[in-house]
C-alpha positions in Angstrom: -9.5 14.1 29.4 -10.6 17.5 28.2 -10.3 20.0 31.1 -11.9 23.4 31.2 -9.6 26.1 32.6 -11.7 29.3 32.9 -12.9 29.7 29.3 -10.0 27.8 27.8 -9.9 24.1 27.0 -6.8 21.9 27.8 -6.3 18.4 26.7 -4.9 16.4 29.6 -3.5 12.9 29.6 -0.6 11.0 31.2 1.8 8.8 29.5 5.3 7.4 29.5 7.5 9.2 27.0 9.7 7.4 24.5 12.2 9.6 22.6 12.0 11.1 19.1 15.1 12.3 17.3 13.7 13.3 13.9 14.7 16.8 12.8 18.4 16.7 13.9 21.0 15.7 11.2 22.7 13.4 13.7 19.7 11.3 13.9 20.6 8.9 11.1 23.7 8.0 9.2 24.0 5.8 6.1 27.1 4.1 7.5 25.9 3.7 11.0 22.5 2.2 10.5 22.2 0.9 14.0 23.2 4.1 15.8 26.2 2.6 17.5 28.9 5.2 16.6 27.7 8.3 14.8 24.0 8.4 14.7 21.7 8.7 17.8 19.0 6.5 16.4 18.6 3.4 14.3 17.5 3.7 10.6 14.6 1.3 11.4 12.9 4.3 13.0 13.1 6.3 9.8 12.2 3.7 7.2 9.7 0.9 6.5 10.7 -2.2 4.6 8.1 -4.6 3.1 8.3 -7.8 1.1 6.3 -7.5 -2.1 2.7 -8.5 -1.4 3.0 -8.1 2.4 1.8 -5.3 4.6 4.2 -6.2 7.5 7.0 -3.8 8.1 10.1 -5.8 8.6 11.6 -3.1 10.8 9.1 -3.7 13.5 10.1 -7.3 14.5 13.4 -8.5 16.0 13.1 -11.6 13.9 13.1 -9.6 10.6 15.0 -6.5 11.5 18.3 -7.8 10.2 16.7 -8.6 6.9 15.3 -5.0 6.7 18.8 -3.6 7.4 20.3 -5.8 4.7 17.8 -4.6 2.2 18.5 -1.0 3.1 22.3 -1.6 2.9 21.9 -3.0 -0.6 19.8 0.1 -1.5 22.5 2.3 -0.1 25.3 0.5 -1.8 23.5 1.0 -5.2 24.0 4.7 -4.5 20.2 4.7 -3.7 19.5 3.9 -7.4 17.9 0.5 -7.0 15.7 -1.1 -4.3 16.5 -4.8 -4.1 14.1 -7.0 -6.1 11.1 -8.3 -4.1 11.0 -5.4 -1.6 9.6 -2.0 -1.1 11.3 0.7 1.0 9.4 3.6 2.4 11.7 6.4 3.6 10.3 9.8 2.5 8.1 10.1 5.5 11.3 10.9 7.6 14.4 11.3 5.3 14.4 14.4 3.2 14.6 13.6 -0.5 16.7 15.3 -3.2 16.5 14.6 -6.9 19.7 13.5 -8.7 19.5 12.9 -12.4 15.7 12.6 -12.2 15.8 10.1 -9.3 14.7 10.9 -5.8 17.2 9.8 -3.2 17.7 10.4 0.6 19.5 13.7 0.9 23.0 13.4 2.5 24.7 16.5 3.9 27.9 17.1 2.0 29.8 19.7 4.1 30.1 21.2 7.6 29.7 19.6 11.0 26.9 17.3 9.8 28.8 16.0 6.7 27.8 12.5 5.8 24.5 12.4 7.8 21.0 12.1 6.4 18.7 15.0 6.9 15.5 14.0 8.7 12.2 15.9 8.6 9.6 17.2 11.1 6.0 17.8 10.1 6.3 21.3 11.6 9.0 23.4 10.0 10.5 26.8 10.8 9.1 28.4 7.7 12.5 29.6 6.5 12.8 31.1 3.1 16.6 31.6 3.3 19.4 29.8 5.1 17.6 26.5 5.1 20.8 24.6 5.2 21.8 21.6 3.2 19.0 19.2 2.7 16.8 21.8 4.5 18.2 20.7 7.8 17.8 24.2 9.4 14.2 24.3 8.5 13.3 21.4 10.8 12.3 21.8 14.4 15.4 20.4 15.9 14.7 18.0 18.8 18.1 18.7 20.4 17.2 22.5 20.6 13.4 22.5 21.0 11.2 20.8 23.5 8.6 19.0 21.5 6.0 16.3 21.5 5.0 13.8 18.7 1.3 13.7 18.1 -0.1 10.2 17.7 -1.3 9.5 14.2 -4.6 8.4 12.9 -7.7 10.6 12.6 -9.5 8.4 15.1 -6.9 9.1 17.8 -8.7 10.5 20.9 -6.2 13.4 21.3 -6.8 14.5 17.8 -10.6 14.2 18.3 -10.3 16.7 21.1 -8.6 19.2 18.7 -4.9 18.7 19.1 -2.9 19.6 16.0 0.7 19.9 14.9 2.0 23.3 16.0 -0.1 23.5 19.2 1.6 24.4 22.5 1.7 22.3 25.6 2.9 21.9 29.1 4.7 18.7 30.2 5.0 17.9 33.9 7.0 15.2 35.7 5.2 14.8 39.1 8.1 12.7 40.4 10.6 15.7 40.4 8.2 18.6 39.7 10.0 19.4 36.5 7.8 21.5 34.1 8.6 22.1 30.5 6.9 24.2 27.9 6.9 22.6 24.5 5.2 22.4 21.0 3.8 19.5 18.9 6.4 19.3 16.1 5.6 16.0 14.4 3.2 13.1 14.0 3.8 9.4 14.6 2.2 6.0 14.9 -1.5 6.0 15.9 -0.9 3.6 18.7 1.8 5.8 20.4 0.5 8.6 22.7 3.9 9.3 24.2 7.0 10.4 22.3 9.0 13.5 23.3 11.9 15.2 21.6 15.4 14.7 23.0 15.4 18.1 24.8 11.9 17.6 26.2 12.8 14.3 27.9 16.2 15.6 29.0 14.5 18.5 30.8 11.8 16.4 32.3 14.4 14.0 33.7 16.8 16.8 34.7 19.6 15.5 32.4 22.2 17.8 30.8 24.3 15.4 28.6 23.1 15.0 25.1 23.0 11.5 23.6 25.9 10.3 21.4 24.5 6.9 20.3 21.1 5.1 20.0 21.7 3.5 23.5 22.1 7.0 25.0 18.9 8.2 23.3 16.9 5.2 24.6 18.0 5.9 28.2 16.1 9.2 28.0 12.7 7.4 27.9 10.7 8.1 31.0 9.9 5.2 33.4 7.1 7.1 35.0 4.0 8.8 33.7 4.4 12.3 32.5 1.3 14.6 32.6 0.8 16.3 29.2 -1.5 19.4 28.9 -2.0 20.3 25.2 -3.5 23.7 24.4 -5.7 23.0 21.4 -5.9 25.8 18.8 -2.8 27.5 20.1 -0.8 27.0 16.9 -1.6 30.5 15.8 -1.3 32.0 19.3 1.5 34.7 19.2 3.3 32.6 16.6 7.1 33.3 16.4 9.4 31.6 13.9 11.9 30.0 13.8 10.7 28.0 16.8 13.0 28.2 19.8 13.0 27.1 23.4 12.7 30.8 24.4 9.8 31.9 22.2 7.8 28.7 22.9 8.2 29.4 26.6 7.1 33.0 26.2 4.0 31.9 24.2 3.0 29.3 26.8 3.5 31.8 29.6 1.4 34.3 27.9 -1.4 31.9 27.2 -1.5 30.7 30.8 -1.7 34.2 32.0 -4.6 35.0 29.7 -6.3 31.7 30.9 -6.2 33.0 34.5 -3.0 31.4 35.8 -0.9 34.2 37.2 2.0 31.9 38.1 3.3 28.6 36.9 2.7 27.2 40.5 -1.0 27.8 40.0 -1.0 25.7 36.9 0.9 22.9 38.5 -1.6 22.9 41.3 -4.3 22.6 38.7 -2.4 19.6 37.1 -1.9 18.0 40.5 -5.6 18.3 41.3 -6.4 16.7 37.9 -4.2 13.7 38.5 -6.9 11.7 40.3 -9.2 12.1 37.3 -6.4 10.8 35.0 -5.9 7.6 37.1 
């Protein structure tokens, strides 16, 4: 739904939110591929594994997931030099590469608190020119620190057709507990998935304070009820401040709402509640 608020457009829809962890170094670990001890996600959400001649991603089916893990383990155990014969592994969409002796490999952080973890990327970056961190981990929009939404992929996606782009601001509202979170679109995902929020976005919407330590903890942050999402198309360049933080995103959204005629957050929530009927 494309709502018209004064002279400003807002893209409104409601969806249940899964959880996205890309952008934090603790998301994936080469020796905890299932996210049971160290990582907060499973490697299957960072890679795609195909048999030669097939377009079926083995990571997407319970029947073939163990095969996909085995293929990636063998790739890892080759020091990421050799992909097992008969397979293709796609990983550079999420895992940040580094070139070693002319070969691109998933970058593994070698020191500090994130030692041993992969570095994972977000489509939106902080635009840093210095202090990017190992494997550019500091340049990513960290889902543990920034409330963010993943934009569904595919050019024919209805939200994209209405003008939503990576970097746009948004308001997320949980009508069950009246929690409101100001956020930003920091990544893109599968075209069939309208709802995926960063760890911090979902935590705030659910009024949780404990960060996940394993994949199971992460999955518990998925919302069981519909969340109302109000994307502000074209707001990527509105009062942009980098690096992106919880605080400067909140300041930008507040400023935009005021300029759009909403003097208080309560007025905007009333607008969202009045729009709920049309979203049903």
